N, C-alpha and C positions, 0 to 999 in steps of 0.2 A: 826543218820539219819538227813539229811538236810531238811529244810522246803521249800515247793514250794507253789505257788499260785494255788488255785483251784476255778474255777468259780462256784458260788452258786446262786441259785434262792431263794430269801427271800420273804415270804408272811406274811402279818399280818392277822391273823385269826379273824373271827367275835368275838370270845371269848376274844380277846385281846392278845393272845399269838402270837409268831413268829414261822414260820416254814421254815426250810432251807432244800433244796434238791439240787442235782447236776445231770445234764445230763451227765457229764463227768465221774462221779464215781457212777455207779449203786449201790443202797443199802444205799446211804448216805441220811438219814432222821434225822433231829434234830429239837426239839421243846423246846422253852424256854419262860420264862416270859418277858425277855427283849431281845433286839437285841444283846447286848454284851453276855448275857448268851447263847443265841442260837448259836452265832459264836463260843464260847468256846466249846460247846457240839459238834458242827459240826466238829471242829478241832480234837477232841478226836475220834469221830466216823470215820473220814477219816483215822486217824493213825491206828486204830484197823482194818479197812477194808484192808488197804494196808499190814499190818502185816500178816493178815490172808491169803491174796493172796500169799505172800512170803513163809509163813510157810507151806502151802499146795502145793507149787510148781505150782500154777495156773498162767496162763498168765495174765498180767494186761490188762485192756481194752486198745484198740489200742490208744486211746486219751491220755493214761497215760504211754505209753511204755518208755518214756524218763525220768520217775521219778525213 
């Protein structure tokens, strides 16, 4: 599987953690202690979500139909 860019929204939480979400890929939520850790977790979550769509024969969100 090739890698694609996915737009993420990154927030720094009051507790000091980082939170990543995506309007493009519903269900993508990742939290980490550092920005790098959060991005790594988000990458893994995105892969798992896309694998799940494919394994279950579900249509990808329209914004991701070219992936």
